[in-house]
C-alpha positions as CSV (number, residue, x, y, z in Angstrom):
1,X,-0.2,0.1,0.0
2,X,1.4,3.4,-1.0
3,X,1.6,5.8,1.7
4,X,-0.3,8.6,0.2
5,X,-3.1,6.1,-0.3
6,X,-3.4,6.0,3.8
7,X,-3.3,9.6,4.7
8,X,-7.0,10.1,4.4
9,X,-7.5,7.6,7.0
10,X,-6.0,9.8,9.5
11,X,-8.5,12.7,8.9
12,X,-11.6,10.8,10.4
13,X,-12.1,11.4,14.2
14,X,-10.0,10.5,17.1
15,X,-7.7,13.7,16.3
16,X,-8.9,16.3,18.4
17,X,-7.5,16.1,21.4
18,X,-6.3,19.5,23.4
19,X,-2.5,20.0,22.6
20,X,-0.4,18.5,25.7
21,X,-3.1,16.7,27.2
22,X,-2.4,13.3,28.7
23,X,-3.9,10.4,26.8
24,X,-5.3,7.4,28.4
25,X,-6.6,7.9,31.8
26,X,-7.1,11.7,32.4
27,X,-9.4,11.4,35.8
28,X,-8.9,9.7,38.5
29,X,-11.6,9.4,41.3
30,X,-11.0,9.2,45.3
31,X,-14.5,9.0,47.0
32,X,-16.1,11.1,44.8
33,X,-13.4,13.5,44.5
34,X,-12.0,13.9,41.1
35,X,-8.0,14.5,40.5
36,X,-7.3,15.4,37.0
37,X,-3.9,13.7,36.1
38,X,-1.7,14.9,33.3
39,X,1.5,16.3,32.3
40,X,0.8,19.8,34.2
41,X,-0.7,18.4,37.3
42,X,1.7,15.8,37.9
43,X,4.6,17.8,37.6
44,X,3.3,19.8,40.3
45,X,3.8,17.3,42.6
46,X,7.4,17.2,43.7
47,X,8.1,13.5,43.7
48,X,7.0,13.4,40.1
49,X,9.2,16.5,39.3
50,X,12.4,15.5,41.2
51,X,12.1,11.8,39.3
52,X,11.5,12.8,36.0
53,X,14.3,15.9,35.9
54,X,17.0,13.4,37.9
55,X,16.7,10.9,35.1
56,X,16.4,13.6,32.0
57,X,19.0,15.7,33.2
58,X,21.6,13.0,34.1
59,X,21.4,11.5,30.5
60,X,21.4,15.1,29.1
61,X,24.8,15.6,31.1
62,X,26.4,12.6,29.5
63,X,28.4,13.0,26.3
64,X,27.2,10.9,23.4
65,X,30.3,9.4,21.7
66,X,30.8,7.6,18.3
67,X,33.6,5.2,17.6
68,X,35.1,3.4,14.5
69,X,36.3,0.3,14.5
70,X,39.4,-0.5,12.3
71,X,42.4,-2.6,12.0
72,X,44.0,-0.8,15.2
73,X,40.7,-1.4,17.4
74,X,38.3,1.1,18.4
75,X,38.9,4.9,17.7
76,X,36.7,7.9,18.5
77,X,35.1,9.4,15.6
78,X,34.3,13.2,15.6
79,X,34.0,14.0,11.9
80,X,30.8,11.7,11.1
81,X,27.4,14.0,10.7
82,X,25.9,12.5,13.7
83,X,28.6,13.1,16.0
84,X,28.6,16.8,15.1
85,X,24.8,17.0,15.2
86,X,24.8,15.4,18.7
87,X,28.0,17.2,20.1
88,X,26.5,20.6,19.5
89,X,23.1,21.5,18.3
90,X,20.7,18.7,17.1
91,X,18.6,21.4,15.8
92,X,18.4,25.2,15.3
93,X,17.1,26.2,18.8
94,X,18.4,23.8,21.1
95,X,21.8,22.9,22.4
96,X,22.9,18.9,22.9
97,X,21.8,19.1,26.8
98,X,18.5,21.2,26.1
99,X,17.4,18.7,23.6
100,X,18.1,15.2,25.5
101,X,16.2,17.0,28.4
102,X,13.2,17.3,26.2
103,X,13.8,13.9,24.8
104,X,14.0,12.8,28.6
105,X,10.7,14.8,29.8
106,X,8.6,13.1,27.3
107,X,10.4,9.3,27.4
108,X,9.5,9.3,31.0
109,X,6.4,10.9,31.5
110,X,4.9,9.1,28.3
111,X,7.0,6.1,27.8
112,X,7.9,7.6,24.3
113,X,9.8,10.1,22.8
114,X,9.5,11.1,19.1
115,X,11.8,13.4,17.1
116,X,11.0,14.7,13.6
117,X,14.0,13.9,11.1
118,X,15.1,16.3,8.5
119,X,17.5,15.5,5.6
120,X,19.0,16.9,3.0
121,X,19.0,15.7,-0.9
122,X,21.6,13.0,-0.3
123,X,19.7,11.4,2.8
124,X,22.3,12.9,5.6
125,X,20.4,14.0,8.8
126,X,20.4,17.8,9.3
127,X,18.6,18.0,12.4
128,X,16.3,16.2,15.1
129,X,13.3,18.4,16.4
130,X,11.5,17.0,19.6
131,X,7.8,16.4,19.2
132,X,5.5,16.1,22.1
133,X,4.4,12.7,22.7
134,X,1.0,13.6,24.3
135,X,0.2,15.0,20.6
136,X,1.3,12.0,18.6
137,X,-0.5,9.0,17.5
138,X,0.8,5.6,16.4
139,X,-0.8,3.0,14.2
140,X,0.0,-0.3,13.0
141,X,-1.3,-1.5,9.7
142,X,-2.9,-4.4,8.6
143,X,0.3,-4.8,6.2
144,X,3.0,-4.1,8.9
145,X,3.6,-0.7,8.1
146,X,3.6,2.1,10.9
147,X,2.3,5.4,10.6
148,X,2.7,8.3,12.9
149,X,-0.1,11.1,13.2
150,X,0.9,14.8,14.7
151,X,-1.7,16.9,15.8
152,X,-0.4,20.0,17.1
153,X,-3.7,21.7,17.7
154,X,-4.0,23.2,14.2
155,X,-3.0,20.9,11.7
156,X,-2.9,17.0,11.6
157,X,0.2,15.6,9.9
158,X,0.8,11.9,8.9
159,X,4.6,10.6,8.8
160,X,6.3,7.6,7.7
161,X,8.8,6.0,10.2
162,X,11.4,7.2,7.9
163,X,10.8,10.7,9.3
164,X,10.6,10.0,12.6
165,X,12.9,9.0,15.7
166,X,10.7,7.1,17.9
167,X,12.6,5.7,21.3
168,X,10.2,3.6,23.7
169,X,10.4,2.4,27.0
170,X,8.7,-1.0,28.0
171,X,6.4,-1.4,25.2
172,X,4.1,-3.7,23.3
173,X,6.3,-3.6,20.4
174,X,4.4,-0.4,18.7
175,X,4.2,2.1,21.6
176,X,5.8,2.5,25.1
177,X,3.8,2.2,28.2
178,X,3.3,5.5,30.0
179,X,5.0,5.4,33.6
180,X,2.4,8.4,34.1
181,X,-0.5,6.6,32.9
182,X,-0.1,3.5,35.0
183,X,1.1,5.8,38.2
184,X,-2.2,7.9,37.4
185,X,-3.4,6.2,41.1
186,X,-0.9,7.0,43.0
187,X,-0.1,10.5,41.8
188,X,-4.0,11.2,41.9
189,X,-3.6,10.6,45.5
190,X,-0.6,12.9,45.8
191,X,-2.4,15.6,44.2
192,X,-5.6,15.4,46.2
193,X,-3.5,14.8,49.4
194,X,-2.0,18.3,48.4
195,X,-5.2,20.1,47.7
196,X,-6.7,18.8,51.3
197,X,-3.4,20.2,53.1
198,X,-4.0,23.5,51.3
199,X,-7.9,23.8,52.3
200,X,-6.9,22.9,55.8
201,X,-4.0,25.2,56.3
202,X,-6.4,28.0,54.3
203,X,-8.6,27.6,56.9
204,X,-6.4,28.1,60.0
205,X,-6.3,24.1,60.5
206,X,-9.7,24.3,61.7
207,X,-11.7,21.0,61.3
208,X,-15.3,20.8,60.3
209,X,-17.8,20.6,63.2
210,X,-21.2,20.8,64.4
211,X,-22.6,23.3,66.4
212,X,-25.0,21.6,68.9
213,X,-28.4,23.7,70.4
214,X,-30.6,21.8,72.5
215,X,-33.8,23.6,71.1
216,X,-35.6,23.3,67.8
217,X,-34.8,26.5,65.9
218,X,-36.6,27.9,63.2
219,X,-35.0,28.5,59.6
220,X,-34.2,32.0,60.2
221,X,-32.7,31.5,63.6
222,X,-30.5,28.6,62.0
223,X,-29.1,30.8,59.2
224,X,-28.4,33.6,61.9
225,X,-26.4,31.3,63.8
226,X,-24.7,29.7,60.8
227,X,-23.6,33.2,59.9
228,X,-22.5,34.2,63.3
229,X,-20.4,31.5,64.1
230,X,-19.1,30.8,60.4
231,X,-15.4,31.4,61.3
232,X,-15.5,28.5,63.7
233,X,-14.8,26.6,60.5
234,X,-14.0,29.0,58.0
235,X,-12.3,31.8,59.3
236,X,-8.4,32.3,58.5
237,X,-7.9,33.5,62.0
238,X,-7.7,32.0,65.6
239,X,-10.5,34.8,67.3
240,X,-12.1,34.1,70.3
241,X,-15.7,33.2,70.3
242,X,-18.1,33.0,72.6
243,X,-21.2,30.5,72.4
244,X,-24.5,31.2,74.6
245,X,-27.3,29.7,76.0
246,X,-25.7,26.0,76.5
247,X,-24.3,25.7,73.1
248,X,-21.7,23.5,72.1
249,X,-19.2,22.8,69.1
250,X,-17.9,19.5,68.4
251,X,-15.4,18.4,65.6
252,X,-16.5,15.9,63.3
253,X,-13.9,15.8,60.8
254,X,-10.3,14.0,61.3
255,X,-7.4,16.2,61.6
256,X,-3.8,16.1,59.5
257,X,-2.6,14.0,62.6
258,X,-5.5,11.6,62.5
259,X,-5.2,10.7,58.9
260,X,-1.8,10.5,59.0
261,X,-1.1,12.8,56.6
262,X,2.5,13.2,56.8
263,X,3.1,9.1,56.5
264,X,0.8,9.2,53.6
265,X,2.7,11.8,51.6
266,X,6.2,10.1,52.7
267,X,4.7,6.8,51.0
268,X,3.6,8.6,48.1
269,X,7.1,9.8,47.5
270,X,8.3,5.9,47.8
271,X,5.3,4.6,45.5
272,X,6.1,7.4,42.9
273,X,9.8,6.6,42.9
274,X,9.3,2.9,42.0
275,X,6.9,3.9,39.2
276,X,9.7,5.9,37.8
277,X,12.4,3.7,38.4
278,X,14.6,6.2,41.1
279,X,15.8,5.3,44.5
280,X,13.8,7.3,46.6
281,X,16.7,8.5,48.7
282,X,18.1,10.4,45.1
283,X,14.9,12.6,45.1
284,X,15.4,13.9,48.9
285,X,13.6,11.5,50.6
286,X,14.3,12.4,54.1
287,X,13.3,8.7,55.6
288,X,16.5,7.4,54.1
289,X,18.8,10.5,54.8
290,X,20.9,8.3,56.8
291,X,22.5,6.2,53.9
292,X,23.7,9.6,51.8
293,X,26.9,9.5,54.0
294,X,28.4,6.2,53.6
295,X,26.2,4.4,51.1
296,X,25.7,7.1,48.3
297,X,27.9,5.7,46.0
298,X,26.7,2.2,46.0
299,X,23.0,3.8,45.7
300,X,24.3,5.7,42.5
301,X,26.1,2.6,41.2
302,X,23.2,0.1,41.5
303,X,20.9,2.8,40.2
304,X,22.9,2.6,37.2
305,X,23.5,-1.1,36.6
306,X,19.9,-1.7,37.2
307,X,17.8,1.0,35.7
308,X,19.8,3.8,33.8
309,X,22.3,1.4,32.0
310,X,19.5,-0.3,30.3
311,X,17.7,3.0,29.2
312,X,21.3,4.4,27.9
313,X,21.5,1.2,25.7
314,X,18.0,1.7,24.5
315,X,18.7,5.1,23.3
316,X,21.9,3.9,21.8
317,X,20.2,0.8,20.1
318,X,17.7,3.1,18.4
319,X,20.1,5.9,17.1
320,X,22.1,2.7,15.5
321,X,18.8,1.3,14.3
322,X,17.1,4.3,12.8
323,X,19.7,7.3,12.6
324,X,23.1,5.3,11.6
325,X,22.9,4.3,7.9
326,X,23.3,0.6,7.3
327,X,26.7,1.1,5.6
328,X,28.2,3.0,8.7
329,X,26.5,0.2,11.1
330,X,29.1,-2.1,9.8
331,X,32.0,-0.2,11.1
332,X,30.6,2.1,13.8
333,X,29.0,2.2,17.1
334,X,27.8,4.8,19.7
335,X,27.7,5.0,23.6
336,X,26.8,7.6,26.2
337,X,30.2,8.4,28.3
338,X,29.3,7.4,31.9
339,X,32.3,7.7,33.3
340,X,31.9,10.9,34.9
341,X,28.6,9.5,36.7
342,X,30.6,6.7,38.6
343,X,33.2,9.1,39.1
344,X,34.9,8.2,42.5
345,X,36.9,10.2,44.7
346,X,40.0,11.7,44.1
347,X,42.1,9.5,46.3
348,X,40.7,6.4,44.7
349,X,41.3,7.7,41.2
350,X,45.0,8.3,41.9
351,X,45.1,5.1,43.4
352,X,43.7,3.3,40.3
353,X,45.7,5.6,37.9
354,X,48.9,4.6,39.5
355,X,48.1,1.0,39.1
356,X,47.4,1.4,35.6
357,X,50.1,3.3,34.4
358,X,52.7,1.0,36.5
359,X,51.4,-1.9,34.9
360,X,51.5,-0.9,31.7
361,X,47.7,-0.5,30.8
362,X,47.6,3.2,30.4
363,X,50.1,5.8,29.5
364,X,50.5,9.0,31.9
365,X,49.2,11.5,29.6
366,X,46.0,9.1,29.2
367,X,45.2,9.3,32.7
368,X,46.2,12.8,33.0
369,X,43.6,13.4,29.8
370,X,41.1,11.8,32.2
371,X,41.7,14.1,35.0
372,X,41.5,17.4,32.7
373,X,45.4,18.0,33.3
374,X,48.2,19.2,30.6
375,X,49.8,17.0,28.8
376,X,53.4,15.9,29.7
377,X,56.3,15.9,26.8
378,X,57.2,12.2,26.8
379,X,54.2,11.3,28.6
380,X,52.6,9.1,25.8
381,X,54.8,6.0,26.5
382,X,53.7,2.9,28.2
383,X,55.7,2.0,31.2
384,X,55.7,-0.8,33.5
385,X,57.7,-1.6,37.0
386,X,61.2,-3.3,36.4
387,X,60.5,-5.7,38.9
388,X,57.6,-7.3,37.0
389,X,58.8,-10.6,35.1
390,X,57.0,-14.2,34.2
391,X,57.1,-16.4,36.7
392,X,58.9,-19.3,34.8
393,X,62.0,-16.9,34.2
394,X,62.4,-16.1,37.9
395,X,65.1,-18.7,38.4
396,X,66.9,-17.8,35.2
397,X,67.2,-14.0,36.6
398,X,68.7,-14.8,40.1
399,X,71.6,-17.0,38.4
400,X,72.2,-14.0,35.9
401,X,72.4,-11.9,38.8
402,X,74.8,-14.2,40.5
403,X,76.9,-14.3,37.5
404,X,76.8,-10.8,37.2
405,X,78.0,-10.4,40.7
406,X,81.3,-12.5,40.2
407,X,82.4,-10.3,37.4
């Protein structure tokens, strides 16, 4: 089927979404109260903002490097058009850091990140322009073709896979599953808790109550009493109120302490962190503050190995499959430089570097380059300790030393 023949199919309904609105389940109900869960409301929850920002900014901070394989091994490739593109400006208005932050924001909220690919007449990629994931539809046709439909609120554009770079998290093979969509209940509870706390604080912390009187009142008398003592519930101040003629005020709503508000909000931080694959201590969960002193390096390494590394490889594989030409795939590779993320203390780096240099694994200048130190003249030679020798030659060395002593 020709691509032009299927375009009319995408103009028949289902494309009238409000720009920027999260697809799927936009509303979550809690005891009759509705909490709207979308990108904007979710990012107002500090745990969601911190988790998404942490992952997006961490990936954005890593340099994406391209390598060429040859007879002498792997060498850094800096002249390739894609290497130039990802090193500076992937498009006309974003730096490399801004670009990957935008990609990460869409990826970790919706499970998908899309970029429009622009090429020159020879097929070379000139720019990558991020597209909002909530405005993109993906459809798998009966003949196996995938078509992307982008709705910017004014126009609807159908695009072929050759013109879209699509990165997916855990997916059904066509579209990634949205962490925000599956975390809608947890995020909705956090939103409702924030609103309830705001209402309580706005009312001066006063709980709902009942004004009791032992006589039957007329409708007018009830309205007068309600207006006179309204500040018992709704007043923003702590003015002293006087109750007359045996009237009593009894609280009927739970206080923040009774509903364990602090414990509930702390649990929501942990629950949201689980959905977004981030250790809660890394988004300032104070309950885990004791591990920051001695265990933070192990937490970062564990997070990298069990979560972030997989997602970095997901992006690397997508670049090789969709952006690198089939010819270059035979001799090229790309990877994020995560050395800075796992960077140990200076003392540990000196100790490791010293062992590598003394055992001939690294030149002095190679180690100095990793520490951003100036190069030394004559520092490009591999060296090794003079006392290192194969085990089978130790006896021969002793004999040679004895002969040398007799002379």
